[in-house]
Structure formats: C-alpha cells, structure tokens
HTML snippet that shows the backbone in 3Dmol.js (N, CA, C, O; Angstrom):
<script src="https://3Dmol.org/build/3Dmol-min.js"></script>
<div id="view" style="width:600px;height:400px;position:relative"></div>
<script>
const pdb = `
ATOM      1  N   MET A   1     -38.049  37.554-114.982  1.00  0.00           N
ATOM      2  CA  MET A   1     -37.079  37.379-113.911  1.00  0.00           C
ATOM      3  C   MET A   1     -35.998  38.445-114.043  1.00  0.00           C
ATOM      4  O   MET A   1     -35.389  38.607-115.100  1.00  0.00           O
ATOM      5  N   GLY A   2     -35.775  39.168-112.948  1.00  0.00           N
ATOM      6  CA  GLY A   2     -34.760  40.185-112.965  1.00  0.00           C
ATOM      7  C   GLY A   2     -33.699  39.919-111.913  1.00  0.00           C
ATOM      8  O   GLY A   2     -33.817  38.999-111.104  1.00  0.00           O
ATOM      9  N   THR A   3     -32.676  40.732-111.939  1.00  0.00           N
ATOM     10  CA  THR A   3     -31.615  40.612-110.944  1.00  0.00           C
ATOM     11  C   THR A   3     -31.637  41.832-110.035  1.00  0.00           C
ATOM     12  O   THR A   3     -32.114  42.901-110.417  1.00  0.00           O
ATOM     13  N   ALA A   4     -31.117  41.656-108.834  1.00  0.00           N
ATOM     14  CA  ALA A   4     -31.104  42.743-107.854  1.00  0.00           C
ATOM     15  C   ALA A   4     -30.101  42.384-106.763  1.00  0.00           C
ATOM     16  O   ALA A   4     -29.379  41.391-106.855  1.00  0.00           O
ATOM     17  N   LEU A   5     -30.078  43.207-105.745  1.00  0.00           N
ATOM     18  CA  LEU A   5     -29.276  42.939-104.558  1.00  0.00           C
ATOM     19  C   LEU A   5     -30.185  42.343-103.487  1.00  0.00           C
ATOM     20  O   LEU A   5     -31.383  42.624-103.461  1.00  0.00           O
ATOM     21  N   LEU A   6     -29.630  41.537-102.622  1.00  0.00           N
ATOM     22  CA  LEU A   6     -30.420  40.889-101.587  1.00  0.00           C
ATOM     23  C   LEU A   6     -31.113  41.918-100.698  1.00  0.00           C
ATOM     24  O   LEU A   6     -32.211  41.660-100.204  1.00  0.00           O
ATOM     25  N   SER A   7     -30.504  43.062-100.488  1.00  0.00           N
ATOM     26  CA  SER A   7     -31.114  44.118 -99.672  1.00  0.00           C
ATOM     27  C   SER A   7     -32.390  44.671-100.302  1.00  0.00           C
ATOM     28  O   SER A   7     -33.180  45.325 -99.621  1.00  0.00           O
ATOM     29  N   GLU A   8     -32.599  44.419-101.592  1.00  0.00           N
ATOM     30  CA  GLU A   8     -33.790  44.891-102.300  1.00  0.00           C
ATOM     31  C   GLU A   8     -34.927  43.865-102.270  1.00  0.00           C
ATOM     32  O   GLU A   8     -36.028  44.148-102.743  1.00  0.00           O
ATOM     33  N   LEU A   9     -34.670  42.691-101.723  1.00  0.00           N
ATOM     34  CA  LEU A   9     -35.697  41.657-101.591  1.00  0.00           C
ATOM     35  C   LEU A   9     -36.493  41.979-100.335  1.00  0.00           C
ATOM     36  O   LEU A   9     -36.080  41.626 -99.231  1.00  0.00           O
ATOM     37  N   THR A  10     -37.637  42.649-100.495  1.00  0.00           N
ATOM     38  CA  THR A  10     -38.373  43.145 -99.332  1.00  0.00           C
ATOM     39  C   THR A  10     -39.851  42.780 -99.339  1.00  0.00           C
ATOM     40  O   THR A  10     -40.625  43.333 -98.558  1.00  0.00           O
ATOM     41  N   THR A  11     -40.249  41.869-100.199  1.00  0.00           N
ATOM     42  CA  THR A  11     -41.645  41.476-100.277  1.00  0.00           C
ATOM     43  C   THR A  11     -41.805  40.056 -99.762  1.00  0.00           C
ATOM     44  O   THR A  11     -41.078  39.153-100.178  1.00  0.00           O
ATOM     45  N   HIS A  12     -42.758  39.857 -98.855  1.00  0.00           N
ATOM     46  CA  HIS A  12     -43.020  38.520 -98.330  1.00  0.00           C
ATOM     47  C   HIS A  12     -43.408  37.579 -99.470  1.00  0.00           C
ATOM     48  O   HIS A  12     -44.093  37.967-100.417  1.00  0.00           O
ATOM     49  N   ASN A  13     -42.963  36.365 -99.353  1.00  0.00           N
ATOM     50  CA  ASN A  13     -43.257  35.312-100.334  1.00  0.00           C
ATOM     51  C   ASN A  13     -42.661  35.588-101.707  1.00  0.00           C
ATOM     52  O   ASN A  13     -43.073  34.966-102.686  1.00  0.00           O
ATOM     53  N   GLN A  14     -41.714  36.495-101.803  1.00  0.00           N
ATOM     54  CA  GLN A  14     -41.019  36.710-103.065  1.00  0.00           C
ATOM     55  C   GLN A  14     -39.735  35.880-103.000  1.00  0.00           C
ATOM     56  O   GLN A  14     -38.935  36.030-102.077  1.00  0.00           O
ATOM     57  N   ASP A  15     -39.553  35.022-103.971  1.00  0.00           N
ATOM     58  CA  ASP A  15     -38.429  34.101-103.961  1.00  0.00           C
ATOM     59  C   ASP A  15     -37.338  34.555-104.920  1.00  0.00           C
ATOM     60  O   ASP A  15     -37.599  35.202-105.934  1.00  0.00           O
ATOM     61  N   ALA A  16     -36.114  34.197-104.568  1.00  0.00           N
ATOM     62  CA  ALA A  16     -34.966  34.518-105.398  1.00  0.00           C
ATOM     63  C   ALA A  16     -33.907  33.434-105.214  1.00  0.00           C
ATOM     64  O   ALA A  16     -34.030  32.559-104.358  1.00  0.00           O
ATOM     65  N   VAL A  17     -32.871  33.514-106.035  1.00  0.00           N
ATOM     66  CA  VAL A  17     -31.732  32.619-105.938  1.00  0.00           C
ATOM     67  C   VAL A  17     -30.485  33.476-105.823  1.00  0.00           C
ATOM     68  O   VAL A  17     -30.339  34.465-106.542  1.00  0.00           O
ATOM     69  N   ILE A  18     -29.593  33.105-104.929  1.00  0.00           N
ATOM     70  CA  ILE A  18     -28.324  33.816-104.781  1.00  0.00           C
ATOM     71  C   ILE A  18     -27.469  33.553-106.011  1.00  0.00           C
ATOM     72  O   ILE A  18     -27.320  32.407-106.436  1.00  0.00           O
ATOM     73  N   THR A  19     -26.905  34.618-106.587  1.00  0.00           N
ATOM     74  CA  THR A  19     -26.077  34.453-107.779  1.00  0.00           C
ATOM     75  C   THR A  19     -24.609  34.794-107.541  1.00  0.00           C
ATOM     76  O   THR A  19     -23.729  34.199-108.163  1.00  0.00           O
ATOM     77  N   GLU A  20     -24.331  35.753-106.639  1.00  0.00           N
ATOM     78  CA  GLU A  20     -22.947  36.178-106.434  1.00  0.00           C
ATOM     79  C   GLU A  20     -22.818  36.902-105.107  1.00  0.00           C
ATOM     80  O   GLU A  20     -23.740  37.591-104.673  1.00  0.00           O
ATOM     81  N   LEU A  21     -21.654  36.739-104.457  1.00  0.00           N
ATOM     82  CA  LEU A  21     -21.353  37.463-103.227  1.00  0.00           C
ATOM     83  C   LEU A  21     -20.126  38.331-103.472  1.00  0.00           C
ATOM     84  O   LEU A  21     -19.039  37.807-103.714  1.00  0.00           O
ATOM     85  N   GLU A  22     -20.286  39.652-103.411  1.00  0.00           N
ATOM     86  CA  GLU A  22     -19.184  40.594-103.605  1.00  0.00           C
ATOM     87  C   GLU A  22     -18.694  41.072-102.243  1.00  0.00           C
ATOM     88  O   GLU A  22     -18.887  42.229-101.872  1.00  0.00           O
ATOM     89  N   LEU A  23     -18.063  40.175-101.511  1.00  0.00           N
ATOM     90  CA  LEU A  23     -17.631  40.461-100.150  1.00  0.00           C
ATOM     91  C   LEU A  23     -16.182  40.042 -99.965  1.00  0.00           C
ATOM     92  O   LEU A  23     -15.627  39.293-100.769  1.00  0.00           O
ATOM     93  N   GLU A  24     -15.579  40.540 -98.889  1.00  0.00           N
ATOM     94  CA  GLU A  24     -14.234  40.113 -98.547  1.00  0.00           C
ATOM     95  C   GLU A  24     -14.240  38.610 -98.309  1.00  0.00           C
ATOM     96  O   GLU A  24     -15.253  38.048 -97.891  1.00  0.00           O
ATOM     97  N   ASP A  25     -13.126  37.967 -98.570  1.00  0.00           N
ATOM     98  CA  ASP A  25     -13.062  36.513 -98.454  1.00  0.00           C
ATOM     99  C   ASP A  25     -13.463  36.008 -97.077  1.00  0.00           C
ATOM    100  O   ASP A  25     -14.146  34.989 -96.973  1.00  0.00           O
ATOM    101  N   SER A  26     -13.051  36.703 -96.010  1.00  0.00           N
ATOM    102  CA  SER A  26     -13.375  36.236 -94.658  1.00  0.00           C
ATOM    103  C   SER A  26     -14.881  36.277 -94.396  1.00  0.00           C
ATOM    104  O   SER A  26     -15.426  35.368 -93.770  1.00  0.00           O
ATOM    105  N   VAL A  27     -15.549  37.319 -94.867  1.00  0.00           N
ATOM    106  CA  VAL A  27     -17.003  37.432 -94.701  1.00  0.00           C
ATOM    107  C   VAL A  27     -17.698  36.413 -95.590  1.00  0.00           C
ATOM    108  O   VAL A  27     -18.664  35.771 -95.178  1.00  0.00           O
ATOM    109  N   LYS A  28     -17.199  36.270 -96.809  1.00  0.00           N
ATOM    110  CA  LYS A  28     -17.780  35.321 -97.749  1.00  0.00           C
ATOM    111  C   LYS A  28     -17.706  33.891 -97.204  1.00  0.00           C
ATOM    112  O   LYS A  28     -18.674  33.139 -97.315  1.00  0.00           O
ATOM    113  N   GLU A  29     -16.578  33.516 -96.625  1.00  0.00           N
ATOM    114  CA  GLU A  29     -16.425  32.174 -96.055  1.00  0.00           C
ATOM    115  C   GLU A  29     -17.416  31.933 -94.922  1.00  0.00           C
ATOM    116  O   GLU A  29     -17.989  30.849 -94.815  1.00  0.00           O
ATOM    117  N   CYS A  30     -17.617  32.938 -94.080  1.00  0.00           N
ATOM    118  CA  CYS A  30     -18.575  32.823 -92.985  1.00  0.00           C
ATOM    119  C   CYS A  30     -19.986  32.632 -93.530  1.00  0.00           C
ATOM    120  O   CYS A  30     -20.730  31.784 -93.037  1.00  0.00           O
ATOM    121  N   LEU A  31     -20.361  33.411 -94.543  1.00  0.00           N
ATOM    122  CA  LEU A  31     -21.692  33.288 -95.135  1.00  0.00           C
ATOM    123  C   LEU A  31     -21.861  31.960 -95.859  1.00  0.00           C
ATOM    124  O   LEU A  31     -22.951  31.387 -95.853  1.00  0.00           O
ATOM    125  N   PHE A  32     -20.792  31.462 -96.486  1.00  0.00           N
ATOM    126  CA  PHE A  32     -20.847  30.135 -97.113  1.00  0.00           C
ATOM    127  C   PHE A  32     -21.205  29.084 -96.072  1.00  0.00           C
ATOM    128  O   PHE A  32     -21.991  28.177 -96.346  1.00  0.00           O
ATOM    129  N   ASP A  33     -20.627  29.205 -94.873  1.00  0.00           N
ATOM    130  CA  ASP A  33     -20.906  28.252 -93.795  1.00  0.00           C
ATOM    131  C   ASP A  33     -22.386  28.273 -93.390  1.00  0.00           C
ATOM    132  O   ASP A  33     -22.928  27.253 -92.964  1.00  0.00           O
ATOM    133  N   TYR A  34     -23.033  29.432 -93.522  1.00  0.00           N
ATOM    134  CA  TYR A  34     -24.454  29.560 -93.193  1.00  0.00           C
ATOM    135  C   TYR A  34     -25.361  29.180 -94.360  1.00  0.00           C
ATOM    136  O   TYR A  34     -26.583  29.153 -94.211  1.00  0.00           O
ATOM    137  N   GLY A  35     -24.772  28.887 -95.520  1.00  0.00           N
ATOM    138  CA  GLY A  35     -25.560  28.459 -96.666  1.00  0.00           C
ATOM    139  C   GLY A  35     -25.760  29.495 -97.751  1.00  0.00           C
ATOM    140  O   GLY A  35     -26.494  29.240 -98.706  1.00  0.00           O
ATOM    141  N   PHE A  36     -25.127  30.665 -97.638  1.00  0.00           N
ATOM    142  CA  PHE A  36     -25.237  31.699 -98.661  1.00  0.00           C
ATOM    143  C   PHE A  36     -24.297  31.337 -99.815  1.00  0.00           C
ATOM    144  O   PHE A  36     -23.203  31.885 -99.948  1.00  0.00           O
ATOM    145  N   VAL A  37     -24.755  30.404-100.635  1.00  0.00           N
ATOM    146  CA  VAL A  37     -23.961  29.863-101.736  1.00  0.00           C
ATOM    147  C   VAL A  37     -24.704  30.148-103.039  1.00  0.00           C
ATOM    148  O   VAL A  37     -25.924  29.991-103.090  1.00  0.00           O
ATOM    149  N   PRO A  38     -24.000  30.563-104.092  1.00  0.00           N
ATOM    150  CA  PRO A  38     -24.686  30.779-105.366  1.00  0.00           C
ATOM    151  C   PRO A  38     -25.515  29.558-105.759  1.00  0.00           C
ATOM    152  O   PRO A  38     -25.070  28.415-105.649  1.00  0.00           O
ATOM    153  N   GLY A  39     -26.748  29.841-106.226  1.00  0.00           N
ATOM    154  CA  GLY A  39     -27.667  28.786-106.615  1.00  0.00           C
ATOM    155  C   GLY A  39     -28.663  28.406-105.527  1.00  0.00           C
ATOM    156  O   GLY A  39     -29.585  27.628-105.773  1.00  0.00           O
ATOM    157  N   THR A  40     -28.483  28.950-104.324  1.00  0.00           N
ATOM    158  CA  THR A  40     -29.365  28.623-103.203  1.00  0.00           C
ATOM    159  C   THR A  40     -30.594  29.526-103.200  1.00  0.00           C
ATOM    160  O   THR A  40     -30.457  30.746-103.286  1.00  0.00           O
ATOM    161  N   PRO A  41     -31.800  28.947-103.103  1.00  0.00           N
ATOM    162  CA  PRO A  41     -33.012  29.757-103.000  1.00  0.00           C
ATOM    163  C   PRO A  41     -33.060  30.516-101.664  1.00  0.00           C
ATOM    164  O   PRO A  41     -32.604  30.012-100.638  1.00  0.00           O
ATOM    165  N   ILE A  42     -33.616  31.723-101.694  1.00  0.00           N
ATOM    166  CA  ILE A  42     -33.721  32.559-100.502  1.00  0.00           C
ATOM    167  C   ILE A  42     -35.011  33.370-100.595  1.00  0.00           C
ATOM    168  O   ILE A  42     -35.438  33.740-101.689  1.00  0.00           O
ATOM    169  N   SER A  43     -35.631  33.646 -99.448  1.00  0.00           N
ATOM    170  CA  SER A  43     -36.840  34.469 -99.447  1.00  0.00           C
ATOM    171  C   SER A  43     -36.822  35.428 -98.257  1.00  0.00           C
ATOM    172  O   SER A  43     -36.230  35.135 -97.218  1.00  0.00           O
ATOM    173  N   PHE A  44     -37.473  36.564 -98.423  1.00  0.00           N
ATOM    174  CA  PHE A  44     -37.547  37.614 -97.414  1.00  0.00           C
ATOM    175  C   PHE A  44     -38.505  37.223 -96.299  1.00  0.00           C
ATOM    176  O   PHE A  44     -39.571  36.663 -96.556  1.00  0.00           O
ATOM    177  N   LEU A  45     -38.118  37.522 -95.046  1.00  0.00           N
ATOM    178  CA  LEU A  45     -39.002  37.298 -93.905  1.00  0.00           C
ATOM    179  C   LEU A  45     -39.390  38.597 -93.217  1.00  0.00           C
ATOM    180  O   LEU A  45     -40.577  38.879 -93.054  1.00  0.00           O
ATOM    181  N   ALA A  46     -38.394  39.400 -92.806  1.00  0.00           N
ATOM    182  CA  ALA A  46     -38.691  40.631 -92.062  1.00  0.00           C
ATOM    183  C   ALA A  46     -37.491  41.572 -92.115  1.00  0.00           C
ATOM    184  O   ALA A  46     -36.360  41.169 -92.388  1.00  0.00           O
ATOM    185  N   LYS A  47     -37.786  42.847 -91.841  1.00  0.00           N
ATOM    186  CA  LYS A  47     -36.745  43.878 -91.829  1.00  0.00           C
ATOM    187  C   LYS A  47     -36.865  44.662 -90.537  1.00  0.00           C
ATOM    188  O   LYS A  47     -37.945  45.153 -90.207  1.00  0.00           O
ATOM    189  N   ALA A  48     -35.775  44.785 -89.805  1.00  0.00           N
ATOM    190  CA  ALA A  48     -35.774  45.549 -88.561  1.00  0.00           C
ATOM    191  C   ALA A  48     -35.793  47.050 -88.881  1.00  0.00           C
ATOM    192  O   ALA A  48     -35.273  47.466 -89.917  1.00  0.00           O
ATOM    193  N   PRO A  49     -36.379  47.849 -88.014  1.00  0.00           N
ATOM    194  CA  PRO A  49     -36.424  49.294 -88.266  1.00  0.00           C
ATOM    195  C   PRO A  49     -35.054  49.952 -88.110  1.00  0.00           C
ATOM    196  O   PRO A  49     -34.125  49.375 -87.544  1.00  0.00           O
ATOM    197  N   PHE A  50     -34.960  51.161 -88.622  1.00  0.00           N
ATOM    198  CA  PHE A  50     -33.774  52.013 -88.478  1.00  0.00           C
ATOM    199  C   PHE A  50     -32.516  51.383 -89.058  1.00  0.00           C
ATOM    200  O   PHE A  50     -31.434  51.524 -88.488  1.00  0.00           O
ATOM    201  N   GLY A  51     -32.645  50.693 -90.183  1.00  0.00           N
ATOM    202  CA  GLY A  51     -31.477  50.126 -90.852  1.00  0.00           C
ATOM    203  C   GLY A  51     -30.909  48.899 -90.171  1.00  0.00           C
ATOM    204  O   GLY A  51     -29.751  48.544 -90.392  1.00  0.00           O
ATOM    205  N   GLY A  52     -31.702  48.256 -89.355  1.00  0.00           N
ATOM    206  CA  GLY A  52     -31.254  47.056 -88.660  1.00  0.00           C
ATOM    207  C   GLY A  52     -31.168  45.865 -89.594  1.00  0.00           C
ATOM    208  O   GLY A  52     -31.303  46.012 -90.808  1.00  0.00           O
ATOM    209  N   PRO A  53     -30.944  44.681 -89.030  1.00  0.00           N
ATOM    210  CA  PRO A  53     -30.779  43.478 -89.848  1.00  0.00           C
ATOM    211  C   PRO A  53     -32.028  43.109 -90.647  1.00  0.00           C
ATOM    212  O   PRO A  53     -33.141  43.520 -90.318  1.00  0.00           O
ATOM    213  N   ILE A  54     -31.819  42.335 -91.689  1.00  0.00           N
ATOM    214  CA  ILE A  54     -32.892  41.820 -92.522  1.00  0.00           C
ATOM    215  C   ILE A  54     -32.911  40.305 -92.333  1.00  0.00           C
ATOM    216  O   ILE A  54     -31.864  39.659 -92.369  1.00  0.00           O
ATOM    217  N   SER A  55     -34.092  39.747 -92.133  1.00  0.00           N
ATOM    218  CA  SER A  55     -34.233  38.303 -91.926  1.00  0.00           C
ATOM    219  C   SER A  55     -34.668  37.619 -93.221  1.00  0.00           C
ATOM    220  O   SER A  55     -35.515  38.122 -93.960  1.00  0.00           O
ATOM    221  N   PHE A  56     -34.070  36.469 -93.470  1.00  0.00           N
ATOM    222  CA  PHE A  56     -34.368  35.693 -94.660  1.00  0.00           C
ATOM    223  C   PHE A  56     -34.577  34.231 -94.297  1.00  0.00           C
ATOM    224  O   PHE A  56     -34.086  33.757 -93.272  1.00  0.00           O
ATOM    225  N   ARG A  57     -35.307  33.525 -95.146  1.00  0.00           N
ATOM    226  CA  ARG A  57     -35.396  32.072 -95.045  1.00  0.00           C
ATOM    227  C   ARG A  57     -34.426  31.518 -96.076  1.00  0.00           C
ATOM    228  O   ARG A  57     -34.515  31.815 -97.267  1.00  0.00           O
ATOM    229  N   LEU A  58     -33.505  30.711 -95.591  1.00  0.00           N
ATOM    230  CA  LEU A  58     -32.469  30.119 -96.423  1.00  0.00           C
ATOM    231  C   LEU A  58     -32.453  28.635 -96.118  1.00  0.00           C
ATOM    232  O   LEU A  58     -32.062  28.221 -95.026  1.00  0.00           O
ATOM    233  N   ARG A  59     -32.876  27.840 -97.080  1.00  0.00           N
ATOM    234  CA  ARG A  59     -33.093  26.407 -96.874  1.00  0.00           C
ATOM    235  C   ARG A  59     -34.106  26.237 -95.754  1.00  0.00           C
ATOM    236  O   ARG A  59     -35.222  26.741 -95.881  1.00  0.00           O
ATOM    237  N   ASP A  60     -33.778  25.560 -94.676  1.00  0.00           N
ATOM    238  CA  ASP A  60     -34.731  25.354 -93.577  1.00  0.00           C
ATOM    239  C   ASP A  60     -34.438  26.246 -92.379  1.00  0.00           C
ATOM    240  O   ASP A  60     -34.880  25.950 -91.269  1.00  0.00           O
ATOM    241  N   SER A  61     -33.701  27.331 -92.586  1.00  0.00           N
ATOM    242  CA  SER A  61     -33.296  28.196 -91.487  1.00  0.00           C
ATOM    243  C   SER A  61     -33.779  29.622 -91.687  1.00  0.00           C
ATOM    244  O   SER A  61     -34.033  30.060 -92.809  1.00  0.00           O
ATOM    245  N   LYS A  62     -33.899  30.332 -90.578  1.00  0.00           N
ATOM    246  CA  LYS A  62     -34.152  31.771 -90.591  1.00  0.00           C
ATOM    247  C   LYS A  62     -32.844  32.439 -90.194  1.00  0.00           C
ATOM    248  O   LYS A  62     -32.290  32.150 -89.134  1.00  0.00           O
ATOM    249  N   ILE A  63     -32.348  33.339 -91.054  1.00  0.00           N
ATOM    250  CA  ILE A  63     -31.061  33.982 -90.825  1.00  0.00           C
ATOM    251  C   ILE A  63     -31.208  35.477 -91.018  1.00  0.00           C
ATOM    252  O   ILE A  63     -31.830  35.923 -91.982  1.00  0.00           O
ATOM    253  N   ALA A  64     -30.631  36.267 -90.097  1.00  0.00           N
ATOM    254  CA  ALA A  64     -30.635  37.724 -90.207  1.00  0.00           C
ATOM    255  C   ALA A  64     -29.217  38.204 -90.462  1.00  0.00           C
ATOM    256  O   ALA A  64     -28.271  37.767 -89.807  1.00  0.00           O
ATOM    257  N   ILE A  65     -29.084  39.107 -91.422  1.00  0.00           N
ATOM    258  CA  ILE A  65     -27.772  39.696 -91.705  1.00  0.00           C
ATOM    259  C   ILE A  65     -27.912  41.215 -91.797  1.00  0.00           C
ATOM    260  O   ILE A  65     -29.003  41.745 -92.006  1.00  0.00           O
ATOM    261  N   ARG A  66     -26.787  41.893 -91.636  1.00  0.00           N
ATOM    262  CA  ARG A  66     -26.785  43.358 -91.705  1.00  0.00           C
ATOM    263  C   ARG A  66     -27.139  43.828 -93.108  1.00  0.00           C
ATOM    264  O   ARG A  66     -26.854  43.156 -94.099  1.00  0.00           O
ATOM    265  N   HIS A  67     -27.763  44.989 -93.166  1.00  0.00           N
ATOM    266  CA  HIS A  67     -28.186  45.577 -94.442  1.00  0.00           C
ATOM    267  C   HIS A  67     -26.998  45.792 -95.370  1.00  0.00           C
ATOM    268  O   HIS A  67     -27.107  45.529 -96.568  1.00  0.00           O
ATOM    269  N   ASP A  68     -25.857  46.269 -94.847  1.00  0.00           N
ATOM    270  CA  ASP A  68     -24.707  46.545 -95.707  1.00  0.00           C
ATOM    271  C   ASP A  68     -24.129  45.273 -96.324  1.00  0.00           C
ATOM    272  O   ASP A  68     -23.576  45.317 -97.423  1.00  0.00           O
ATOM    273  N   ILE A  69     -24.251  44.153 -95.638  1.00  0.00           N
ATOM    274  CA  ILE A  69     -23.797  42.883 -96.212  1.00  0.00           C
ATOM    275  C   ILE A  69     -24.800  42.414 -97.266  1.00  0.00           C
ATOM    276  O   ILE A  69     -24.403  41.954 -98.336  1.00  0.00           O
ATOM    277  N   ALA A  70     -26.083  42.526 -96.972  1.00  0.00           N
ATOM    278  CA  ALA A  70     -27.117  42.130 -97.939  1.00  0.00           C
ATOM    279  C   ALA A  70     -27.005  42.937 -99.235  1.00  0.00           C
ATOM    280  O   ALA A  70     -27.378  42.455-100.304  1.00  0.00           O
ATOM    281  N   ALA A  71     -26.495  44.153 -99.136  1.00  0.00           N
ATOM    282  CA  ALA A  71     -26.354  45.019-100.310  1.00  0.00           C
ATOM    283  C   ALA A  71     -25.193  44.596-101.207  1.00  0.00           C
ATOM    284  O   ALA A  71     -24.983  45.189-102.266  1.00  0.00           O
ATOM    285  N   LYS A  72     -24.442  43.584-100.797  1.00  0.00           N
ATOM    286  CA  LYS A  72     -23.315  43.094-101.617  1.00  0.00           C
ATOM    287  C   LYS A  72     -23.538  41.663-102.098  1.00  0.00           C
ATOM    288  O   LYS A  72     -22.626  41.021-102.619  1.00  0.00           O
ATOM    289  N   ILE A  73     -24.776  41.170-101.912  1.00  0.00           N
ATOM    290  CA  ILE A  73     -25.122  39.826-102.373  1.00  0.00           C
ATOM    291  C   ILE A  73     -26.109  39.963-103.520  1.00  0.00           C
ATOM    292  O   ILE A  73     -27.177  40.554-103.360  1.00  0.00           O
ATOM    293  N   HIS A  74     -25.755  39.420-104.670  1.00  0.00           N
ATOM    294  CA  HIS A  74     -26.591  39.516-105.869  1.00  0.00           C
ATOM    295  C   HIS A  74     -27.561  38.339-105.913  1.00  0.00           C
ATOM    296  O   HIS A  74     -27.224  37.215-105.541  1.00  0.00           O
ATOM    297  N   ILE A  75     -28.782  38.633-106.382  1.00  0.00           N
ATOM    298  CA  ILE A  75     -29.820  37.606-106.487  1.00  0.00           C
ATOM    299  C   ILE A  75     -30.501  37.705-107.842  1.00  0.00           C
ATOM    300  O   ILE A  75     -30.376  38.703-108.552  1.00  0.00           O
ATOM    301  N   GLN A  76     -31.220  36.648-108.180  1.00  0.00           N
ATOM    302  CA  GLN A  76     -32.095  36.654-109.349  1.00  0.00           C
ATOM    303  C   GLN A  76     -33.472  36.247-108.886  1.00  0.00           C
ATOM    304  O   GLN A  76     -33.629  35.209-108.243  1.00  0.00           O
ATOM    305  N   PHE A  77     -34.483  37.055-109.205  1.00  0.00           N
ATOM    306  CA  PHE A  77     -35.852  36.773-108.805  1.00  0.00           C
ATOM    307  C   PHE A  77     -36.395  35.559-109.544  1.00  0.00           C
ATOM    308  O   PHE A  77     -36.105  35.344-110.721  1.00  0.00           O
ATOM    309  N   LEU A  78     -37.190  34.769-108.827  1.00  0.00           N
ATOM    310  CA  LEU A  78     -37.830  33.602-109.430  1.00  0.00           C
ATOM    311  C   LEU A  78     -39.263  33.887-109.833  1.00  0.00           C
ATOM    312  O   LEU A  78     -39.799  33.252-110.741  1.00  0.00           O
ATOM    313  N   SER A  79     -39.887  34.849-109.153  1.00  0.00           N
ATOM    314  CA  SER A  79     -41.280  35.165-109.475  1.00  0.00           C
ATOM    315  C   SER A  79     -41.507  36.664-109.467  1.00  0.00           C
ATOM    316  O   SER A  79     -42.623  37.120-109.717  1.00  0.00           O
TER     317      SER A  79
END
`;
const viewer = $3Dmol.createViewer("view");
viewer.addModel(pdb, "pdb");
viewer.setStyle({}, {cartoon: {color: "spectrum"}});
viewer.zoomTo();
viewer.render();
</script>
C-alpha cells in the first residue's frame, strides 16, 4: 500500500482512502459536504480530456472535481 495524490488515481477498480486535504478552508468545507473526509474510500471512474475534471465514486455517489483540486487531496492505496 502506497500513498499518492487523488489526481494520480487513474486506474479503474483501483481503490484508495482519503487521508488528507491540503486546500483552503472554504474549498475544504465544500468538499467535506460532498463526503471528501479523511478515512473515506474512493475509486476512479473517468477522466475528461484536455485536463478536464476527474470523476470518482465516493460512497454511493459519482462526483467530478477539477484536476488541480484532486492534486491537493492525499490518498492511500488499498490494493
């Protein structure tokens, strides 16, 4: 099990757990509301072309966030 940034989670069916969010408080609070909380399992779904948003499965939801935000969320791989 290794650690990485959420933006590096790019393989289907690869699971990870959120460990830390290095974001401004206002952005962090918004992501907390969507379930981006340390300890929460997350998995990659799809990546838009040309640096567009990245889609993830978080709990029972599909959520897309910008690449630059995903690059500030730390994860730990489960498999």
